[in-house]
KEDOMI-460997 format. One record per residue: residue number from 1; x negated, y, z of N, C-alpha, C in turn. Coordinates in steps of 0.001 Angstrom, whole numbers. Example, Ala and Ser with C-alpha at 12.3 -4.5 7.8 and 13.67 -1.06 7.14 Angstrom:
2
R    i     n_xx     n_yy     n_zz    ca_xx    ca_yy    ca_zz     c_xx     c_yy     c_zz
R    1   -13190    -5690     7800   -12300    -4500     7800   -13200    -3300     7800
R    2   -12850    -2250     7080   -13670    -1060     7140   -12900       30     7870
END
This chain:
247
R    i     n_xx     n_yy     n_zz    ca_xx    ca_yy    ca_zz     c_xx     c_yy     c_zz
R    1   -79389    85696   104324   -78041    87084   104565   -78528    88351   103288
R    2   -79770    88396   103130   -80200    89405   102226   -81357    90002   102689
R    3   -81888    90929   101931   -83009    91942   102076   -82369    93173   102481
R    4   -83448    93596   103544   -83388    95342   104013   -84470    95916   104103
R    5   -84427    97239   103506   -85636    97988   103194   -85350    99114   103861
R    6   -85934   100040   104691   -85688   101153   105523   -86602   102191   105412
R    7   -86436   103082   104956   -87322   104307   104446   -86680   105499   105044
R    8   -87583   106403   105304   -87685   107937   105556   -87684   109128   104412
R    9   -86894   109734   104379   -86845   110077   103319   -87082   111682   103323
R   10   -87470   112818   102521   -87624   114523   102647   -87390   114803   101209
R   11   -86270   115571   100995   -85943   116093   100013   -85921   117459   100215
R   12   -86687   118429    99046   -86582   120167    99167   -85556   120564    98032
R   13   -85045   119522    97049   -84092   120005    96031   -83814   119382    95273
R   14   -82974   119414    94218   -81789   118294    93704   -82398   117101    93292
R   15   -81903   116070    93617   -82147   114861    93246   -81486   113909    92444
R   16   -81544   113993    91324   -80779   113923    90188   -80141   112028    90207
R   17   -78899   112194    89538   -77872   111593    89701   -78622   109715    89349
R   18   -78333   109200    90011   -78879   108042    89765   -78057   106376    90597
R   19   -78534   105378    90195   -77733   104257    90381   -78573   102767    91029
R   20   -78153   102042    91629   -79001   100926    92316   -78524    99684    91637
R   21   -79091    98842    90865   -78439    97166    90748   -78575    96847    91631
R   22   -77524    95885    92334   -77396    94728    93187   -77619    95239    94564
R   23   -77886    96208    95061   -77898    96302    96286   -77047    97815    96761
R   24   -76679    97869    97958   -76150    98899    98565   -77130   100358    99221
R   25   -76620   101480    98786   -77681   102396    99572   -76979   103299   100757
R   26   -77745   103589   101472   -77244   104299   102683   -78061   104999   102988
R   27   -77470   106430   103147   -77897   107641   103620   -77699   108236   105231
R   28   -78795   108091   105674   -78221   108855   107125   -79023   110201   107287
R   29   -78151   111283   107522   -78621   112626   107286   -78913   112979   108741
R   30   -80253   113599   108626   -80918   113663   110286   -80734   115169   109984
R   31   -81425   115805   109497   -81551   117351   109280   -81096   118348   107916
R   32   -81011   119180   107634   -80662   119702   106429   -79393   120099   106147
R   33   -79392   121237   104855   -78022   121594   104151   -77861   121104   102831
R   34   -76705   120684   102428   -76523   120565   101055   -75198   119846   100821
R   35   -75035   118923    99364   -74169   118228    99074   -74561   116542    98708
R   36   -73752   115631    99111   -74034   114562    98592   -72521   114346    97394
R   37   -73424   113800    96539   -72343   113452    95241   -71966   112180    94781
R   38   -70648   111837    94858   -70585   110360    94600   -69429   110469    93726
R   39   -69147   109507    92716   -68055   109474    92366   -67298   110720    91613
R   40   -68027   111448    91516   -67435   112852    91088   -66951   113663    92145
R   41   -67614   113388    93013   -66679   114062    94315   -68107   114472    95282
R   42   -68041   116055    95730   -69330   116411    96436   -68847   116660    97779
R   43   -69484   115854    98579   -69071   116108   100087   -70522   116774   100669
R   44   -70098   118394   101553   -70972   118912   101988   -71294   118338   103183
R   45   -72750   117713   103697   -73243   116839   104729   -73791   117494   105457
R   46   -73538   116909   106614   -73478   117400   108234   -74695   116396   108938
R   47   -75437   116719   110119   -76059   115828   110858   -75236   115041   111216
R   48   -76114   113694   111372   -75636   112176   111613   -73938   111777   110511
R   49   -74384   112069   109395   -73571   111875   108582   -73836   110328   108274
R   50   -73405   109312   107701   -73744   108108   107172   -73157   107887   105787
R   51   -73705   107881   104439   -72729   107692   103524   -73422   106236   102762
R   52   -72702   105482   102418   -72181   104519   101793   -72267   104403   100200
R   53   -73382   104022    99572   -73063   103793    98323   -72932   102034    97568
R   54   -71831   101995    97020   -71969   100430    96707   -72912   100258    95373
R   55   -73450    99088    95019   -74264    98823    94129   -73693    99274    92346
R   56   -74433   100040    91867   -73864   100654    90508   -73300   101942    90416
R   57   -73263   102156    91474   -72597   103646    91437   -73316   105032    91695
R   58   -73053   105873    90557   -74084   106880    90793   -73669   107792    91592
R   59   -74656   108228    92254   -74751   109301    92933   -75973   110477    93101
R   60   -76110   111202    94066   -76924   112254    93387   -76914   113331    95007
R   61   -77988   114213    95265   -77893   114917    96627   -78369   116326    96204
R   62   -77480   117513    96285   -78085   119036    95961   -78487   119310    97240
R   63   -79658   119680    97213   -80328   120236    98469   -80017   121588    98470
R   64   -79644   122262    99342   -79806   123798    99884   -80664   124137   101023
R   65   -81123   123723   101693   -81977   123562   103102   -82927   122297   103112
R   66   -83895   122464   103071   -84892   120602   103212   -84261   119874   104156
R   67   -84061   118612   103371   -83384   117389   104123   -84286   116328   104795
R   68   -84420   115990   105824   -84965   114653   106182   -83297   113906   106436
R   69   -83804   112527   106027   -83142   111617   106212   -83539   109954   106056
R   70   -82742   109079   106997   -83160   107497   106329   -82269   107319   105456
R   71   -82841   106182   104382   -82303   105656   103364   -82704   104309   103338
R   72   -81343   103177   103302   -81616   101872   103897   -80805   101348   102429
R   73   -81784   100141   101791   -81162    99453   100728   -80920    98413   101101
R   74   -79579    97737   100714   -79522    96251   101397   -78999    95251   100130
R   75   -79633    94232    99643   -79774    93353    98755   -78671    92307    99441
R   76   -77549    92356    99589   -76847    91147   100302   -76695    90016    99291
R   77   -76452    88535   100126   -76479    87281    99348   -74854    87786    99516
R   78   -74540    86246    98439   -72859    86330    98471   -72240    85895    99400
R   79   -72774    85183   100624   -72054    84720   101977   -71654    86104   102900
R   80   -72797    87292   102188   -72018    88328   103169   -71561    89497   102749
R   81   -71290    89190   101473   -70927    90296   100636   -69731    91316   100775
R   82   -68869    90026   101669   -67437    90564   102121   -67471    91494   103354
R   83   -68706    91737   103983   -69012    92901   105127   -68901    94004   104730
R   84   -69390    94201   103260   -69395    95835   102777   -68288    96206   101764
R   85   -67131    95283   101680   -66327    95462   100648   -65125    96449   101177
R   86   -64897    96651   102490   -64190    97510   103256   -64619    98760   103672
R   87   -66013    98956   103614   -66621    99989   104224   -66093   101786   103275
R   88   -65865   102683   104487   -65608   103885   103822   -66894   104555   102925
R   89   -66464   105627   102511   -67873   106340   101541   -68655   106903   102610
R   90   -68141   107361   104083   -68814   107758   104979   -68470   107844   106373
R   91   -69289   107861   107292   -68606   107874   108506   -69851   108911   109085
R   92   -69433   109270   110545   -70019   110179   111487   -70465   109340   112743
R   93   -71640   109140   112690   -72228   108053   113572   -72375   108632   115273
R   94   -72164   108279   115919   -72456   108530   117563   -73951   108108   118008
R   95   -74310   108702   119173   -76315   108588   119578   -76217   107271   119608
R   96   -75316   106126   119970   -75829   104776   119755   -75826   104383   118531
R   97   -75127   104640   117916   -75249   104253   116448   -76562   104899   115662
R   98   -76749   105788   116106   -78178   106313   115685   -79290   105577   116130
R   99   -79328   105491   117657   -80448   104507   118210   -80673   103185   117512
R  100   -79786   102771   117269   -79554   101099   116655   -80369   101316   115358
R  101   -80128   102304   114404   -80756   102453   113099   -82164   102793   113634
R  102   -82941   103336   114512   -84290   103719   115035   -84718   102143   115311
R  103   -83859   101257   115919   -84178   100106   116501   -84817    99425   115253
R  104   -83540    99414   114309   -83740    98784   112808   -85235    98843   112586
R  105   -85247   100105   112303   -86705   100281   111804   -87983    99838   112243
R  106   -87965   100301   113816   -88785    99243   114922   -89127    97991   114579
R  107   -88052    97398   113879   -87817    95697   114039   -88736    95639   113102
R  108   -88411    96267   111523   -88698    95851   110161   -90266    96051   110080
R  109   -90663    96876   111263   -92616    96860   111086   -92964    96017   111762
R  110   -92261    94833   112342   -92649    93729   112850   -93052    92411   112123
R  111   -92682    91185   113064   -93405    89947   111872   -92161    89760   111450
R  112   -92356    88355   111005   -91007    87271   110533   -89763    87342   111044
R  113   -89912    86888   112468   -89001    87007   113353   -88173    87989   113678
R  114   -89265    89189   113642   -88636    90887   113937   -87556    91160   112795
R  115   -87868    91080   111684   -87475    91420   110587   -85988    90552   110360
R  116   -86197    89414   110424   -84756    88503   110837   -83898    89063   111975
R  117   -84388    89586   112974   -83665    90127   114129   -82820    91176   113612
R  118   -83743    92292   112859   -83482    93455   111941   -82012    93018   110910
R  119   -82127    92057   110483   -81088    91686   109160   -79782    91510   110131
R  120   -80050    90645   111359   -78767    90524   111807   -77886    91740   112359
R  121   -79074    92681   113586   -78666    93672   113963   -78101    94470   112778
R  122   -78699    94578   111373   -77821    95552   110617   -76409    94788   110130
R  123   -76478    93757   110122   -74766    92731   109761   -74067    93379   111285
R  124   -74435    93416   112066   -73949    93777   113652   -73331    95291   113245
R  125   -74363    96004   112852   -73892    97318   112838   -72707    97788   111821
R  126   -72744    97144   110479   -71696    97160   109526   -70403    96772   110019
R  127   -70333    95459   110847   -69326    95545   111723   -68761    96275   112456
R  128   -69190    97203   113215   -68967    97954   114345   -68201    99329   113470
R  129   -68635    99683   112536   -68169   100521   111524   -66950   100043   111136
R  130   -66841    98991   110565   -65363    98374   110179   -64457    98684   111535
R  131   -64981    98221   112661   -64236    98167   113749   -64317    98909   114995
R  132   -65184   100116   114377   -65356   101143   115349   -65565   100988   116818
R  133   -66252    99790   116909   -66816    99453   118278   -68319   100255   118740
R  134   -68303   100673   119990   -69155   101366   120019   -70411   100317   120379
R  135   -71891   100766   119904   -72818    99907   120088   -73580    99830   121401
R  136   -74211    99007   122042   -75011    99203   123041   -76417    99980   122630
R  137   -77057   101053   123858   -77841   101553   123771   -78841   100456   123826
R  138   -79929   100350   123681   -81255    99188   124072   -82062   100273   124926
R  139   -83015    98955   125458   -83818    99347   126982   -84882   100134   126228
R  140   -85246   100340   124750   -86094   101139   124074   -86050   102614   123835
R  141   -84978   102990   124832   -84187   104663   124130   -85515   105588   124381
R  142   -86286   105428   125084   -87425   106884   125099   -88424   106777   123765
R  143   -88773   105311   123406   -89308   104931   122019   -88846   105804   120681
R  144   -87588   105139   120898   -86628   105314   120054   -86093   107028   120124
R  145   -86025   107793   120721   -85767   109165   120943   -86915   109823   120473
R  146   -88254   109191   120518   -89469   109969   120356   -89569   109723   118896
R  147   -89321   108614   118356   -89317   108107   116724   -88036   109553   116210
R  148   -87304   109522   116560   -86220   110581   116006   -87147   111760   116318
R  149   -87227   112043   117375   -88062   113867   117329   -89210   113881   116612
R  150   -89841   113147   116122   -90975   113273   115222   -90506   113223   113521
R  151   -89153   112184   113418   -88399   112559   112045   -87995   114181   112339
R  152   -87384   114478   113296   -86965   115837   112929   -88056   117151   112963
R  153   -89342   116717   113177   -89914   117518   113075   -91191   117334   112284
R  154   -90916   116355   111073   -91766   116149   109868   -92557   117135   109371
R  155   -92097   118643   109575   -92949   119575   108793   -93538   120309   110147
R  156   -93852   120014   110810   -94383   120572   112300   -95959   119718   112627
R  157   -96437   120654   113209   -97608   119765   113675   -97371   119371   115375
R  158   -97641   118276   115966   -97391   117972   117284   -98169   117431   117890
R  159   -98552   117671   118935   -99682   116733   120048   -99176   115786   120611
R  160   -99716   114494   121343   -99353   113913   122246   -98427   114192   123351
R  161   -99007   115027   124082   -98452   115818   124884   -96838   116147   124675
R  162   -97085   117395   123240   -95749   117901   123101   -94601   116621   123036
R  163   -95114   115300   122336   -94022   114094   122196   -93500   113498   123736
R  164   -94614   113512   124059   -94706   112486   125541   -93668   113719   126619
R  165   -93537   114834   126398   -92916   116155   127379   -91650   115609   126886
R  166   -91305   115476   125421   -89992   115428   125268   -89204   114445   125420
R  167   -89912   113702   125916   -88995   111986   126127   -89508   112165   127906
R  168   -89922   113107   128619   -90190   112864   130010   -90828   111905   130389
R  169   -91656   111531   129700   -93113   110495   130264   -94006   110963   130063
R  170   -95245   110507   131344   -96640   110875   131366   -97233   110382   129937
R  171   -98115   111088   129562   -98660   111044   127727   -99337   109757   127807
R  172  -100177   109073   128916  -101201   107946   128122   -99691   106684   128510
R  173   -98990   106619   129623   -98204   105466   129796   -97128   105932   128803
R  174   -96745   107239   128017   -96146   106592   126981   -96831   106087   125738
R  175   -98101   106479   125560   -98761   106044   124434   -99016   104874   124841
R  176   -98955   104374   125731   -99131   102754   125771   -97860   102058   125304
R  177   -96746   102601   126002   -95435   102386   125812   -94994   102016   124228
R  178   -95369   103460   123650   -95134   103537   122269   -95989   102246   121532
R  179   -97275   102371   121786   -98025   101157   121360   -97650    99902   121205
R  180   -96823    99285   122380   -96682    98129   122953   -95616    97903   121701
R  181   -94506    98697   121553   -93378    98551   120768   -93463    98523   119515
R  182   -94641    99300   118629   -94645    99487   117557   -95922    99099   116621
R  183   -96920    98600   117946   -98399    98366   117267   -99238    99574   117080
R  184   -98803   100314   116784   -99566   101952   116428   -98925   102935   117297
R  185  -100301   104039   117554  -100163   105114   118223   -99114   105787   117807
R  186   -98553   106794   118723   -97253   107927   118404   -98079   108716   117372
R  187   -99186   108817   116846   -99203   110008   116002   -99673   109429   115004
R  188  -100363   108060   115032  -100324   107141   113400   -98837   106925   112935
R  189   -98293   106913   113851   -96532   106772   112925   -96427   107787   112676
R  190   -96648   109034   113356   -96148   110336   112954   -96788   110557   111524
R  191   -98203   110409   111471   -98687   110556   110018   -98270   110012   109185
R  192   -97829   108622   109478   -97084   107369   108179   -95953   108051   108060
R  193   -95032   108660   108577   -94057   109372   108537   -94124   110472   107496
R  194   -95096   111467   107735   -95601   112579   107151   -95803   112176   105523
R  195   -96594   110715   105374   -97091   110466   104023   -95659   109573   103360
R  196   -94725   109091   104034   -93444   108966   103573   -92820   110166   102964
R  197   -92889   110996   103634   -92094   112338   103473   -92925   112816   101849
R  198   -94475   112982   101918   -95161   113353   101171   -94600   112410    99928
R  199   -94638   111299    99674   -94167   110280    98411   -93090   110758    97593
R  200   -91786   111019    98913   -90805   111549    98470   -90982   112839    97897
R  201   -91577   113561    98106   -92010   115135    97274   -92590   114881    96299
R  202   -93555   113718    96044   -94021   113599    94860   -93322   113140    93692
R  203   -92349   112271    94161   -91318   112058    93543   -90478   112913    92898
R  204   -90578   114122    93440   -89650   115287    93046   -90101   115996    92083
R  205   -91472   115831    92184   -92455   116515    91098   -93358   117648    91921
R  206   -93027   117859    93407   -93909   118828    94196   -95545   118475    93803
R  207   -96201   119823    94063   -97633   119909    93521   -98280   119735    94809
R  208   -99516   119224    94961  -100310   118695    96424  -100309   119787    97312
R  209  -100468   121088    96814  -100732   122452    97520   -99365   122831    98132
R  210   -97990   122485    97596   -97042   122522    98289   -96565   121403    99141
R  211   -96712   120397    99138   -96682   119151    99750   -97436   119544   101226
R  212   -98963   119965   101202   -99850   120104   101890   -99059   121165   102900
R  213   -98471   122293   102246   -97816   123494   103058   -96853   122762   104015
R  214   -95662   122150   103044   -94747   121677   103711   -94783   120905   105134
R  215   -95662   119909   105092   -96030   119202   106000   -97379   119228   107069
R  216   -97399   120378   107343   -98424   121307   108086   -99667   120418   108136
R  217  -100205   120346   106595  -101885   120189   106806  -102203   121498   106365
R  218  -103668   121467   107220  -104215   122849   106993  -104963   123399   105178
R  219  -104782   122303   104441  -105485   122555   102972  -104796   121620   102063
R  220  -104822   121479   101127  -104720   120702    99862  -105581   119365    99862
R  221  -107254   119898   100136  -108231   118925    99901  -108009   117777   101138
R  222  -107414   118407   102368  -107290   117403   103509  -106589   116557   103183
R  223  -105058   117041   102743  -103957   116365   102618  -104067   115295   101701
R  224  -105150   115230   100337  -105090   114406    99913  -106069   113212   100299
R  225  -106941   113909   101369  -108026   112546   101733  -107260   112006   102510
R  226  -106078   112519   103319  -105032   111447   104320  -104726   110373   103539
R  227  -103911   111196   102592  -103188   110594   101563  -103586   109275   100737
R  228  -104851   109210   100831  -105541   108271   100380  -106173   107249   101002
R  229  -106280   107811   102250  -106392   106750   103461  -105320   105987   103864
R  230  -104229   106587   103936  -102608   105785   104499  -102082   105526   103213
R  231  -102318   105659   102222  -101300   105299   100918  -102002   104327   100163
R  232  -103534   104486   100112  -104206   103469    99039  -104389   104305    97965
R  233  -103895   105187    97546  -104220   105993    96268  -104342   107145    96227
R  234  -105049   108185    95447  -104858   109371    95707  -103231   109905    95202
R  235  -103056   111242    95576  -101848   111695    94788  -101360   111463    93594
R  236  -102575   111802    92759  -102618   111906    91454  -102497   110371    90574
R  237  -103167   109625    91452  -103040   108166    91000  -101389   107827    91215
R  238  -100572   108253    92166   -99635   107767    92718   -98864   108194    91515
R  239   -98813   109507    91233   -98053   110087    90503   -97890   109260    89316
R  240   -99588   108899    88595   -99760   108230    87412   -99159   106911    87328
R  241   -98902   105959    88025   -98785   104778    88753   -97151   104921    88481
R  242   -96186   105625    88808   -94747   105952    89095   -94151   106967    87944
R  243   -95021   107499    87043   -94967   108397    85657   -94008   109360    86117
R  244   -94861   109981    87117   -94298   111766    87537   -94985   112634    86930
R  245   -94387   113508    86307   -94707   115013    86355   -94540   116118    87127
R  246   -95549   116761    87499   -95469   117406    88530   -95004   119333    87752
R  247   -93739   119803    88847   -93665   120762    88145   -94159   122050    88374
END
């Protein structure tokens, strides 16, 4: 069917025009203000907007207020390429579609069978965009809603109590339920999101102190130690490996 990549992005400024060979890229807006630029047309994005960029099409993001978003890259096999040919440039997703995207992310964190399930679910999701069919809400709604809550609060410090309160579950029960679904605790999941956001900010040329401040870390040194623990290299090594120059 193809290969699906699913990431969480966080941008604070203009992201220059670029394209991707052989893959469709999808941006799902969680929070922020700005414009999505594609095919010479600038579109002011809104919450829950889902942008679709075909292979080799140049696009850019002009950020006015910090943007948090999902971005998916799908490398389709030839036998499924027809699913994508009639898609519009963008859609406004309903809550059920939003939950489906979070379910996709959870599945892609799992084993080989789970990843295959994610690819089937993604094609089903694409078909619903074409047919305007409402997707079903999954029985993991509290877990998915908590993940969305974490993404929307990426710049804040959150406790387990605050997260469990948001989904109206007892703290310890929620933690067990979350770990059963994702194989990691809510706070570990939250910090991994922060590190994905940090990588995104490094790619934009942000310095360590700015990233630490933006993502709620007490100081630059502590942020750097957590980055190395989770990503496996220091922020400086990450910049060097990716040929990134800090602003």
